[in-house]
FIDO-8903 format. One line per 3 residues: for each residue x, y, z of N, C-alpha, C. Coordinates in nm, 2 decimals. Example, Ala and Ser with C-alpha at 12.3 -4.5 7.8 and 13.67 -1.06 7.14 Angstrom:
2
1.32 -0.57 0.78 1.23 -0.45 0.78 1.32 -0.33 0.78 ~ 1.28 -0.22 0.71 1.37 -0.11 0.71 1.29 0.00 0.79
This chain:
293
1.96 0.59 2.82 1.79 0.54 2.78 1.80 0.53 2.62 ~ 1.77 0.42 2.55 1.72 0.47 2.40 1.58 0.44 2.36 ~ 1.48 0.52 2.39 1.34 0.47 2.33 1.28 0.41 2.20
1.29 0.31 2.17 1.24 0.32 2.01 1.05 0.32 2.01 ~ 1.03 0.41 1.99 0.84 0.42 1.90 0.81 0.32 1.76 ~ 0.76 0.24 1.80 0.64 0.20 1.68 0.57 0.17 1.72
0.49 0.12 1.57 0.39 0.03 1.59 0.32 0.08 1.46 ~ 0.20 0.08 1.38 0.16 0.09 1.28 0.16 0.26 1.20 ~ 0.17 0.22 1.09 0.07 0.38 0.99 0.04 0.40 0.98
0.01 0.56 1.10 -0.05 0.70 1.09 -0.13 0.64 1.19 ~ -0.03 0.60 1.33 -0.05 0.58 1.51 -0.02 0.70 1.54 ~ 0.05 0.79 1.49 0.12 0.87 1.55 0.23 0.86 1.62
0.33 0.75 1.60 0.49 0.73 1.66 0.54 0.86 1.60 ~ 0.56 0.94 1.56 0.68 1.06 1.54 0.61 1.18 1.60 ~ 0.45 1.18 1.64 0.48 1.29 1.81 0.50 1.25 1.91
0.45 1.16 1.90 0.52 1.13 2.06 0.69 1.09 2.04 ~ 0.77 1.03 1.97 0.91 1.09 1.95 0.94 1.23 1.93 ~ 0.84 1.32 1.91 0.88 1.45 1.94 0.86 1.53 2.11
0.77 1.43 2.11 0.76 1.45 2.31 0.83 1.42 2.35 ~ 0.91 1.30 2.35 1.05 1.26 2.46 1.15 1.26 2.40 ~ 1.19 1.36 2.27 1.29 1.41 2.22 1.28 1.54 2.33
1.23 1.63 2.29 1.17 1.75 2.40 1.23 1.74 2.54 ~ 1.14 1.61 2.58 1.16 1.58 2.71 1.33 1.50 2.77 ~ 1.38 1.50 2.67 1.53 1.47 2.70 1.58 1.50 2.68
1.60 1.55 2.54 1.69 1.66 2.46 1.77 1.53 2.41 ~ 1.67 1.46 2.31 1.71 1.36 2.27 1.71 1.40 2.12 ~ 1.82 1.30 2.07 1.81 1.37 1.91 1.73 1.22 1.83
1.68 1.22 1.75 1.56 1.10 1.71 1.64 1.05 1.53 ~ 1.66 0.88 1.60 1.69 0.81 1.44 1.57 0.79 1.36 ~ 1.55 0.80 1.22 1.44 0.75 1.13 1.45 0.61 1.15
1.39 0.49 1.15 1.37 0.36 1.13 1.22 0.34 1.00 ~ 1.26 0.44 0.92 1.12 0.41 0.84 1.18 0.37 0.68 ~ 1.15 0.28 0.65 1.19 0.24 0.50 1.22 0.35 0.41
1.13 0.40 0.43 1.10 0.50 0.28 1.13 0.61 0.32 ~ 1.08 0.71 0.42 1.12 0.80 0.47 1.33 0.90 0.45 ~ 1.41 0.75 0.42 1.52 0.80 0.34 1.51 0.83 0.25
1.43 0.84 0.12 1.49 0.88 0.00 1.43 1.02 -0.04 ~ 1.52 1.11 -0.07 1.51 1.23 -0.09 1.36 1.24 -0.22 ~ 1.29 1.35 -0.13 1.19 1.42 -0.25 1.04 1.30 -0.24
1.08 1.25 -0.19 0.93 1.13 -0.14 0.88 1.17 0.02 ~ 0.81 1.32 0.02 0.81 1.34 0.10 0.66 1.31 0.19 ~ 0.50 1.34 0.10 0.44 1.35 0.11 0.34 1.21 0.15
0.41 1.17 0.05 0.38 0.98 0.00 0.40 0.91 0.15 ~ 0.47 0.93 0.21 0.58 0.83 0.31 0.54 0.92 0.47 ~ 0.49 1.10 0.48 0.46 1.13 0.59 0.53 1.15 0.65
0.65 1.24 0.59 0.80 1.28 0.66 0.76 1.39 0.73 ~ 0.84 1.42 0.84 0.86 1.54 0.90 0.85 1.67 0.82 ~ 0.79 1.79 0.82 0.83 1.79 0.75 0.95 1.95 0.70
1.03 1.96 0.66 1.14 2.07 0.63 1.15 2.19 0.78 ~ 1.02 2.22 0.71 1.01 2.40 0.84 0.99 2.33 0.96 ~ 0.93 2.22 0.98 0.90 2.16 1.21 1.01 2.17 1.24
1.04 2.27 1.37 1.13 2.27 1.42 1.21 2.13 1.48 ~ 1.16 2.00 1.48 1.28 1.89 1.55 1.32 1.86 1.39 ~ 1.27 1.87 1.28 1.37 1.82 1.17 1.49 1.83 1.19
1.57 1.91 1.24 1.68 1.93 1.27 1.72 1.82 1.43 ~ 1.66 1.80 1.43 1.68 1.66 1.53 1.68 1.53 1.48 ~ 1.67 1.48 1.34 1.73 1.37 1.27 1.81 1.30 1.24
1.81 1.17 1.27 1.88 1.09 1.16 1.87 1.05 1.04 ~ 1.92 1.01 0.94 1.89 0.91 0.86 1.76 0.96 0.83 ~ 1.71 1.04 0.79 1.61 1.12 0.63 1.65 1.16 0.57
1.61 1.12 0.41 1.68 1.23 0.31 1.81 1.18 0.25 ~ 1.88 1.03 0.26 2.01 0.99 0.29 2.08 0.96 0.14 ~ 1.94 0.89 0.06 1.94 0.86 -0.05 1.82 0.91 -0.17
1.89 0.88 -0.27 1.78 0.91 -0.39 1.63 0.84 -0.50 ~ 1.57 0.87 -0.46 1.46 0.75 -0.50 1.54 0.67 -0.69 ~ 1.60 0.71 -0.73 1.64 0.59 -0.79 1.76 0.48 -0.73
1.75 0.47 -0.64 1.83 0.37 -0.59 1.82 0.26 -0.45 ~ 1.79 0.19 -0.49 1.81 0.10 -0.38 1.84 0.06 -0.27 ~ 1.83 0.03 -0.16 1.88 0.02 -0.07 1.80 -0.07 0.03
1.94 -0.23 0.09 1.87 -0.31 0.11 1.90 -0.25 0.35 ~ 1.83 -0.36 0.37 1.85 -0.36 0.55 1.97 -0.42 0.61 ~ 2.06 -0.43 0.52 2.23 -0.43 0.52 2.24 -0.31 0.53
2.24 -0.20 0.44 2.29 -0.10 0.44 2.24 0.01 0.56 ~ 2.11 0.08 0.60 2.04 0.04 0.73 2.11 -0.02 0.82 ~ 2.09 -0.10 0.86 2.24 -0.13 0.99 2.37 -0.10 1.01
2.42 -0.08 0.89 2.53 -0.02 0.92 2.55 0.13 0.91 ~ 2.41 0.25 0.81 2.37 0.34 0.86 2.36 0.38 1.01 ~ 2.31 0.32 1.04 2.25 0.37 1.16 2.36 0.33 1.28
2.42 0.24 1.24 2.53 0.23 1.35 2.68 0.36 1.39 ~ 2.68 0.36 1.32 2.79 0.46 1.26 2.71 0.62 1.33 ~ 2.57 0.61 1.26 2.50 0.73 1.37 2.52 0.72 1.50
2.40 0.62 1.50 2.39 0.55 1.65 2.54 0.54 1.82 ~ 2.67 0.49 1.75 2.78 0.46 1.75 2.82 0.59 1.82 ~ 2.82 0.70 1.71 2.86 0.82 1.77 2.80 0.82 1.85
2.68 0.86 1.87 2.56 0.94 2.03 2.64 0.87 2.13 ~ 2.71 0.77 2.15 2.71 0.76 2.25 2.64 0.72 2.34 ~ 2.54 0.58 2.25 2.38 0.57 2.32 2.40 0.48 2.51
2.55 0.45 2.56 2.57 0.37 2.71 2.52 0.46 2.78 ~ 2.55 0.65 2.71 2.55 0.75 2.82 2.46 0.83 2.78 ~ 2.38 0.90 2.67 2.31 0.90 2.62 2.20 0.89 2.59
2.04 1.02 2.62 1.93 0.96 2.56 1.91 0.92 2.45 ~ 1.82 0.95 2.37 1.84 0.83 2.23 1.64 0.81 2.18 ~ 1.61 0.88 2.10 1.43 0.87 2.03 1.50 0.83 1.91
1.44 0.65 1.89 1.44 0.56 1.78 1.27 0.56 1.70 ~ 1.25 0.54 1.57 1.11 0.58 1.55 1.09 0.54 1.41 ~ 1.01 0.45 1.41 0.91 0.38 1.22 0.87 0.27 1.27
0.78 0.24 1.16 0.79 0.20 1.12 0.84 0.03 1.08 ~ 0.96 0.08 1.03 1.03 -0.12 0.93 1.08 -0.20 1.07 ~ 0.99 -0.26 1.11 1.01 -0.35 1.23 1.14 -0.45 1.22
1.21 -0.45 1.08 1.31 -0.51 1.01 1.47 -0.42 1.05 ~ 1.38 -0.30 1.00 1.52 -0.15 0.99 1.55 -0.21 1.18 ~ 1.45 -0.15 1.28 1.49 -0.15 1.37 1.58 -0.33 1.44
1.53 -0.41 1.42 1.59 -0.51 1.41 1.68 -0.55 1.43 ~ 1.79 -0.56 1.31 1.86 -0.55 1.26 1.94 -0.39 1.30 ~ 1.90 -0.35 1.33 2.00 -0.26 1.39 2.04 -0.25 1.58
1.98 -0.32 1.63 2.01 -0.31 1.77 2.03 -0.43 1.82 ~ 1.97 -0.52 1.76 2.04 -0.64 1.74 2.14 -0.70 1.69 ~ 2.18 -0.84 1.74 2.33 -0.87 1.70 2.31 -1.00 1.59
2.24 -0.94 1.47 2.16 -0.97 1.32 2.32 -0.93 1.27 ~ 2.33 -1.06 1.19 2.40 -1.06 1.10 2.35 -1.14 0.95 ~ 2.46 -1.05 0.90 2.39 -1.14 0.71 2.51 -1.25 0.67
2.48 -1.32 0.61 2.56 -1.41 0.56 2.64 -1.26 0.39 ~ 2.79 -1.31 0.40 2.86 -1.28 0.28 2.75 -1.29 0.14 ~ 2.83 -1.20 0.03 2.79 -1.23 -0.07 2.72 -1.33 -0.14
2.64 -1.39 -0.18 2.68 -1.52 -0.27 2.63 -1.55 -0.42 ~ 2.67 -1.67 -0.45 2.64 -1.71 -0.59 2.49 -1.66 -0.56 ~ 2.42 -1.58 -0.66 2.28 -1.60 -0.70 2.19 -1.61 -0.79
2.15 -1.76 -0.78 2.08 -1.84 -0.93 1.92 -1.78 -0.87 ~ 1.84 -1.81 -1.04 1.69 -1.79 -0.96 1.61 -1.91 -1.00 ~ 1.70 -2.01 -1.07 1.62 -2.13 -1.00 1.43 -2.11 -1.14
1.49 -2.05 -1.20 1.36 -1.96 -1.33 1.30 -2.06 -1.40 ~ 1.39 -2.25 -1.41 1.26 -2.33 -1.46 1.27 -2.43 -1.32 ~ 1.26 -2.35 -1.23 1.22 -2.47 -1.13 1.07 -2.39 -1.04
0.94 -2.45 -1.05 0.84 -2.43 -1.00 0.79 -2.41 -0.83 ~ 0.72 -2.32 -0.79 0.77 -2.30 -0.62 0.74 -2.42 -0.53 ~ 0.71 -2.56 -0.63 0.66 -2.63 -0.52 0.81 -2.73 -0.51
0.85 -2.71 -0.65 1.02 -2.80 -0.69 1.09 -2.73 -0.61 ~ 1.12 -2.58 -0.61 1.20 -2.49 -0.51 1.18 -2.57 -0.35 ~ 1.06 -2.60 -0.34 1.05 -2.63 -0.18 1.04 -2.79 -0.14
1.07 -2.89 -0.26 1.12 -2.98 -0.19 1.29 -2.98 -0.20 ~ 1.34 -2.92 -0.29 1.52 -2.94 -0.32 1.54 -2.82 -0.17 ~ 1.50 -2.68 -0.13 1.52 -2.71 0.04 1.48 -2.78 0.12
1.39 -2.88 0.12 1.37 -2.96 0.21 1.48 -3.06 0.26 ~ 1.53 -3.07 0.07 1.60 -3.16 0.13 1.73 -3.06 0.10 ~ 1.80 -2.94 0.15 1.95 -2.92 0.14 1.93 -2.84 0.24
1.80 -2.77 0.35 1.79 -2.71 0.43 1.64 -2.66 0.46 ~ 1.65 -2.85 0.54 1.51 -2.83 0.59 1.43 -2.71 0.72 ~ 1.56 -2.74 0.82 1.50 -2.65 0.93 1.49 -2.49 0.86
1.52 -2.44 0.80 1.49 -2.30 0.72 1.29 -2.28 0.63 ~ 1.29 -2.43 0.69 1.14 -2.46 0.63 1.05 -2.40 0.72 ~ 1.11 -2.35 0.81 1.04 -2.35 0.96 0.94 -2.23 0.97
1.04 -2.11 0.90 0.96 -1.96 0.86 1.00 -1.93 0.73 ~ 0.92 -1.98 0.65 0.92 -1.94 0.51 0.82 -2.01 0.44 ~ 0.71 -1.99 0.41 0.59 -2.01 0.33 0.62 -2.09 0.23
0.55 -2.27 0.24 0.63 -2.27 0.06 0.52 -2.19 -0.06 ~ 0.47 -2.11 -0.07 0.43 -2.01 -0.17 0.58 -1.87 -0.19 ~ 0.62 -1.85 -0.08 0.71 -1.77 -0.09 0.83 -1.79 -0.17
0.83 -1.75 -0.26 0.93 -1.83 -0.37 1.01 -1.68 -0.36 ~ 1.00 -1.62 -0.32 1.17 -1.52 -0.31 1.24 -1.52 -0.18 ~ 1.18 -1.61 -0.10 1.21 -1.59 0.03 1.29 -1.78 -0.03
1.22 -1.87 -0.08 1.32 -2.01 -0.05 1.40 -1.98 -0.21 ~ 1.46 -1.89 -0.27 1.51 -1.90 -0.39 1.63 -1.84 -0.24 ~ 1.63 -1.73 -0.22 1.72 -1.66 -0.14 1.80 -1.79 -0.01
1.70 -1.89 0.07 1.80 -1.99 0.10 1.82 -2.04 0.11 ~ 1.78 -2.11 -0.08 1.83 -2.21 -0.14 1.94 -2.18 -0.22 ~ 1.95 -2.05 -0.25 2.10 -2.04 -0.28 2.18 -2.02 -0.15
2.19 -2.00 -0.01 2.26 -1.99 0.11 2.27 -2.14 0.13 ~ 2.23 -2.21 0.09 2.27 -2.36 0.13 2.32 -2.45 -0.01 ~ 2.37 -2.39 -0.10 2.42 -2.43 -0.21 2.56 -2.39 -0.19
2.56 -2.24 -0.15 2.63 -2.10 -0.22 2.71 -2.10 -0.12 ~ 2.70 -2.08 -0.01 2.74 -2.05 0.20 2.82 -2.18 0.24 ~ 2.86 -2.16 0.29 2.97 -2.20 0.42 2.85 -2.24 0.56
2.72 -2.17 0.53 2.69 -2.21 0.64 2.50 -2.20 0.60 ~ 2.39 -2.25 0.64 2.31 -2.31 0.57 2.22 -2.12 0.63 ~ 2.10 -2.13 0.62 1.98 -2.01 0.65 1.95 -2.02 0.75
1.92 -2.18 0.79 1.90 -2.19 0.95 2.05 -2.20 1.07 ~ 2.12 -2.24 1.02 2.20 -2.22 1.05 2.27 -2.09 1.14 ~ 2.27 -1.98 1.08 2.28 -1.85 1.05 2.22 -1.79 1.10
2.08 -1.85 1.16 1.96 -1.78 1.22 2.03 -1.86 1.40 ~ 2.06 -1.96 1.36 2.01 -2.07 1.50 2.18 -1.98 1.57 ~ 2.29 -1.97 1.50 2.47 -1.91 1.59 2.40 -1.79 1.65
2.27 -1.68 1.62 2.34 -1.53 1.66 2.19 -1.54 1.78 ~ 2.26 -1.49 1.86 2.20 -1.48 1.99 2.12 -1.37 2.02 ~ 2.05 -1.29 1.94 1.94 -1.20 1.94 1.92 -1.12 2.10
2.05 -1.12 2.13 2.12 -1.04 2.22 2.10 -0.79 2.13 ~ 2.12 -0.71 2.17 2.15 -0.63 2.19 2.34 -0.60 2.12 ~ 2.30 -0.57 2.00 2.47 -0.56 1.94 2.59 -0.45 2.11
2.57 -0.40 2.09 2.59 -0.38 2.24 2.61 -0.37 2.39 ~ 2.67 -0.45 2.42 2.62 -0.50 2.58 2.61 -0.37 2.64 ~ 2.51 -0.40 2.77 2.48 -0.33 2.85 2.34 -0.21 2.83
2.37 -0.19 2.66 2.21 -0.07 2.61 2.05 -0.12 2.73 ~ 2.04 -0.03 2.76 1.96 0.07 2.80 1.81 0.03 2.69 ~ 1.73 -0.06 2.68 1.59 -0.02 2.55 1.50 -0.04 2.62
1.37 0.10 2.63 1.24 0.05 2.61 1.20 0.06 2.46 ~ 1.09 -0.01 2.44 1.05 -0.06 2.36 0.86 0.00 2.38 ~ 0.82 0.13 2.29 0.69 0.14 2.33 0.62 0.15 2.15
0.51 0.04 2.20 0.44 -0.02 2.11 0.32 0.05 2.09 ~ 0.25 0.18 2.00 0.11 0.23 2.03 0.03 0.19 1.88 ~ -0.05 0.14 1.99 -0.14 0.04 1.93 -0.29 0.04 1.89
-0.32 0.18 1.87 -0.45 0.21 1.85 -0.58 0.06 1.83 ~ -0.69 0.14 1.87 -0.78 0.00 1.84 -0.81 0.00 1.68 ~ -0.90 -0.10 1.61 -0.86 -0.12 1.49 -0.95 0.01 1.43
-1.09 0.06 1.46 -1.15 0.13 1.41 -1.10 0.29 1.38 ~ -1.01 0.28 1.51 -0.98 0.45 1.52 -0.86 0.45 1.44 ~ -0.80 0.38 1.41 -0.62 0.39 1.33 -0.65 0.35 1.19
-0.87 0.28 1.18 -0.86 0.28 0.97 -0.91 0.42 0.94 ~ -1.03 0.44 1.04 -1.08 0.63 1.05 -0.90 0.74 1.06 ~ -0.76 0.69 1.07 -0.66 0.80 1.10 -0.64 0.72 0.96
-0.60 0.67 0.90 -0.50 0.60 0.82 -0.61 0.66 0.66 ~ -0.70 0.63 0.66 -0.83 0.74 0.56 -0.83 0.86 0.54 ~ -0.79 0.89 0.71 -0.78 1.04 0.67 -0.65 1.12 0.61
-0.53 1.02 0.65 -0.42 1.07 0.62 -0.41 1.05 0.50 ~ -0.48 0.95 0.41 -0.47 0.94 0.29 -0.54 1.11 0.22 ~ -0.63 1.12 0.30 -0.73 1.22 0.18 -0.65 1.33 0.21
-0.55 1.38 0.36 -0.50 1.47 0.34 -0.36 1.45 0.29 ~ -0.27 1.37 0.26 -0.20 1.38 0.12 -0.25 1.41 -0.01 ~ -0.32 1.39 -0.03 -0.43 1.44 -0.14 -0.43 1.61 -0.12
-0.48 1.64 -0.07 -0.49 1.83 0.01 -0.37 1.86 -0.03 ~ -0.28 1.78 0.00 -0.17 1.86 0.03 -0.07 1.84 -0.09 ~ -0.09 1.80 -0.17 -0.01 1.79 -0.29 0.06 1.65 -0.36
-0.04 1.56 -0.31 0.05 1.41 -0.34 0.03 1.39 -0.47 ~ -0.07 1.41 -0.60 -0.02 1.41 -0.75 0.08 1.52 -0.83 ~ 0.05 1.61 -0.75 0.26 1.69 -0.81 0.35 1.62 -0.77
0.33 1.62 -0.62 0.53 1.53 -0.57 0.48 1.42 -0.64 ~ 0.48 1.34 -0.65 0.45 1.21 -0.75 0.49 1.27 -0.94 ~ 0.44 1.32 -0.94 0.47 1.39 -1.10 0.62 1.43 -1.13
0.65 1.49 -1.03 0.80 1.61 -1.00 0.86 1.45 -0.97 ~ 0.82 1.40 -0.90 0.93 1.25 -0.91 0.92 1.18 -0.98 ~ 0.87 1.13 -1.06 0.94 1.05 -1.17 0.95 1.11 -1.30
0.95 1.27 -1.38 1.02 1.32 -1.40 1.16 1.35 -1.36 ~ 1.19 1.35 -1.24 1.39 1.35 -1.20 1.39 1.18 -1.21 ~ 1.31 1.10 -1.14 1.38 0.95 -1.15 1.34 0.84 -1.15
1.39 0.77 -1.19 1.32 0.62 -1.21 1.31 0.53 -1.13 ~ 1.20 0.54 -1.04 1.21 0.46 -0.91 1.26 0.36 -0.94 ~ 1.35 0.33 -0.77 1.47 0.19 -0.79 1.33 0.02 -0.72
1.36 -0.07 -0.74 1.26 -0.17 -0.70 1.26 -0.14 -0.50 ~ 1.38 -0.08 -0.40 1.28 -0.05 -0.35 1.19 0.05 -0.28 ~ 1.23 0.18 -0.37 1.11 0.32 -0.31 1.04 0.30 -0.42
1.00 0.17 -0.50 0.86 0.19 -0.59 0.75 0.06 -0.46 ~ 0.82 0.01 -0.35 0.75 -0.02 -0.24 0.65 0.06 -0.22 ~ 0.66 0.16 -0.15 0.62 0.26 -0.05 0.45 0.26 -0.16
0.39 0.27 -0.05 0.22 0.23 -0.06 0.19 0.40 -0.15 ~ 0.15 0.40 -0.24 0.08 0.52 -0.27 0.19 0.57 -0.38 ~ 0.29 0.52 -0.42 0.30 0.57 -0.57 0.28 0.52 -0.64
0.34 0.41 -0.70 0.20 0.30 -0.75 0.12 0.37 -0.77 ~ 0.01 0.41 -0.65 -0.13 0.38 -0.71 -0.11 0.55 -0.79 ~ -0.10 0.66 -0.73 -0.08 0.74 -0.85 0.00 0.73 -0.97
0.06 0.67 -0.95 0.07 0.66 -1.11 0.04 0.60 -1.22 ~ -0.07 0.49 -1.20 -0.12 0.47 -1.26 -0.31 0.56 -1.22 ~ -0.33 0.62 -1.12 -0.42 0.75 -1.17 -0.36 0.84 -1.26
-0.27 0.89 -1.29 -0.17 1.00 -1.35 -0.21 0.90 -1.53 ~ -0.20 0.74 -1.49 -0.18 0.70 -1.69 -0.35 0.70 -1.70 ~ -0.42 0.72 -1.60 -0.53 0.74 -1.67 -0.63 0.56 -1.59
-0.58 0.45 -1.55 -0.60 0.35 -1.52 -0.69 0.30 -1.37 ~ -0.73 0.43 -1.30 -0.74 0.47 -1.20 -0.87 0.61 -1.18 ~ -0.93 0.62 -1.10 -0.97 0.81 -1.15 -0.93 0.82 -0.99
-0.94 0.93 -1.00 -0.89 0.95 -0.82 -0.93 0.84 -0.72 ~ -1.14 0.88 -0.73 -1.14 0.79 -0.57 -1.12 0.65 -0.58 ~ -1.11 0.63 -0.75 -1.04 0.43 -0.70 -0.94 0.47 -0.61
-0.81 0.54 -0.70 -0.66 0.60 -0.69 -0.67 0.57 -0.46 ~ -0.74 0.68 -0.46 -0.74 0.67 -0.28 -0.81 0.51 -0.28 ~ -0.91 0.50 -0.26 -0.98 0.37 -0.15 -0.83 0.24 -0.14
-0.76 0.24 -0.33 -0.63 0.14 -0.32 -0.55 0.18 -0.21 ~ -0.54 0.28 -0.20 -0.48 0.38 -0.11 -0.44 0.32 -0.01 ~ -0.60 0.34 0.07 -0.61 0.35 0.22 -0.67 0.17 0.25
-0.67 0.12 0.16 -0.72 -0.07 0.16 -0.51 -0.11 0.21 ~ -0.46 -0.06 0.08 -0.31 -0.11 0.07 -0.27 -0.10 0.23 ~ -0.30 0.02 0.28 -0.24 0.10 0.36 -0.30 -0.03 0.52
-0.45 -0.04 0.50 -0.51 -0.11 0.62 -0.40 -0.22 0.57 ~ -0.41 -0.32 0.56 -0.34 -0.42 0.49 -0.16 -0.42 0.53 ~ -0.11 -0.32 0.49 0.02 -0.29 0.59 0.06 -0.25 0.77
-0.08 -0.20 0.81 -0.14 -0.19 0.92 -0.15 -0.33 0.95 ~ -0.17 -0.35 0.94 -0.20 -0.50 1.03 -0.08 -0.59 1.00 ~ -0.02 -0.60 0.92 0.13 -0.67 0.92 0.21 -0.64 1.06
0.24 -0.48 1.04 0.28 -0.43 1.15 0.28 -0.45 1.25 ~ 0.16 -0.43 1.29 0.10 -0.49 1.47 0.19 -0.66 1.46 ~ 0.12 -0.72 1.37 0.18 -0.83 1.42 0.29 -0.90 1.39
0.42 -0.80 1.36 0.54 -0.79 1.39 0.57 -0.72 1.46 ~ 0.52 -0.67 1.52 0.53 -0.55 1.67 0.46 -0.64 1.81 ~ 0.45 -0.71 1.75 0.38 -0.79 1.86 0.46 -0.89 1.91
0.49 -0.95 1.80 0.59 -1.10 1.84 0.74 -1.09 1.82 ~ 0.79 -0.97 1.74 0.96 -0.97 1.79 0.94 -0.85 1.89 ~ 0.90 -0.80 1.95 0.99 -0.72 2.05 0.88 -0.70 2.17
0.99 -0.66 2.32 0.93 -0.62 2.46 0.90 -0.52 2.43 ~ 0.77 -0.51 2.40 0.70 -0.35 2.39 0.61 -0.33 2.51 ~ 0.60 -0.21 2.56 0.51 -0.19 2.64 0.42 -0.11 2.52
0.27 -0.19 2.54 0.16 -0.11 2.43 0.08 -0.02 2.48 ~ 0.10 0.10 2.43 -0.02 0.16 2.46 -0.16 0.16 2.36 ~ -0.29 0.18 2.38 -0.43 0.16 2.28 -0.38 0.32 2.31
-0.38 0.37 2.35 -0.40 0.57 2.37 -0.32 0.61 2.38 ~ -0.37 0.76 2.31 -0.20 0.77 2.30 -0.22 0.93 2.39 ~ -0.30 0.91 2.45 -0.29 1.06 2.63 -0.28 0.99 2.69
-0.28 0.83 2.76 -0.24 0.80 2.83 -0.07 0.83 2.76 ~ -0.01 0.74 2.66 0.09 0.77 2.66 0.16 0.90 2.64 ~ 0.09 1.02 2.65 0.18 1.14 2.63 0.17 1.15 2.77
0.11 1.14 2.92 0.03 1.21 3.00 0.17 1.09 3.10 ~ 0.24 1.00 3.05 0.30 0.93 3.13 0.42 0.96 3.10 ~ 0.45 1.04 2.96 0.61 1.06 2.96 0.59 1.20 3.01
0.50 1.25 3.03 0.52 1.42 3.13 0.56 1.36 3.27 ~ 0.47 1.25 3.30 0.53 1.24 3.44 0.60 1.15 3.47 ~ 0.67 1.15 3.39 0.82 1.00 3.38 0.72 0.91 3.47
0.65 0.84 3.41 0.66 0.73 3.42 0.71 0.57 3.33 ~ 0.75 0.62 3.25 0.83 0.57 3.16 0.95 0.53 3.14
């Protein structure tokens, strides 16, 4: 059985992964987009290097923060590990809050071949939207008219690929990429007030654990890549170090952005996977110990 532990940040996913791993003697595969980066530990709430369960993890600390990393790269790295663990005959735990990584890893999620990239800088968002409406109107069902990045991507596919974005999506069955794979998606979704309190406490604890020093060391060693710099907290602390924020403002902005991110995660997991949802993590622990999952 493959156990996929999903949920918003600070919901307790890592603890549950550890419990399931111990019960079934199962390895753990990381599915967090930022825990793949070396030296980004406190700000990503990565399992401690001194935690005994650390040795069970795969896909932690696999690249440096000056490197970009894509969903396609994660899919490739994940499947190398996953296939080697013989998922049809062994229990495996996957844990993380990056839903797109999990979807691309497990399902028959195909990426178009590399295509010519035009920036369309001379076009407004509205003009991009109208051009895409002409070239691939079906793709607009899932793209907001003001999401310039996705409009540009879909338009490049429509103009420079043999298959339109909408046709590529429609051709995928969205089955697991391994036939016969048995998967349980466990969605930890605490009540909102409880989750927000956990987020606030986690941010405060990060600063007590030396998050500012981590960011100082990180920025001295690396120029953060476009993908690594998207991790919540690092930009905020850099603004604090540049005296754009005071420490209280830095923490409050981090808390607010983390809460907004958690909302997006909940929306994604609610609609993308056939999950078993738990609001009460203690009930989930009991069910695991009693073999009810």
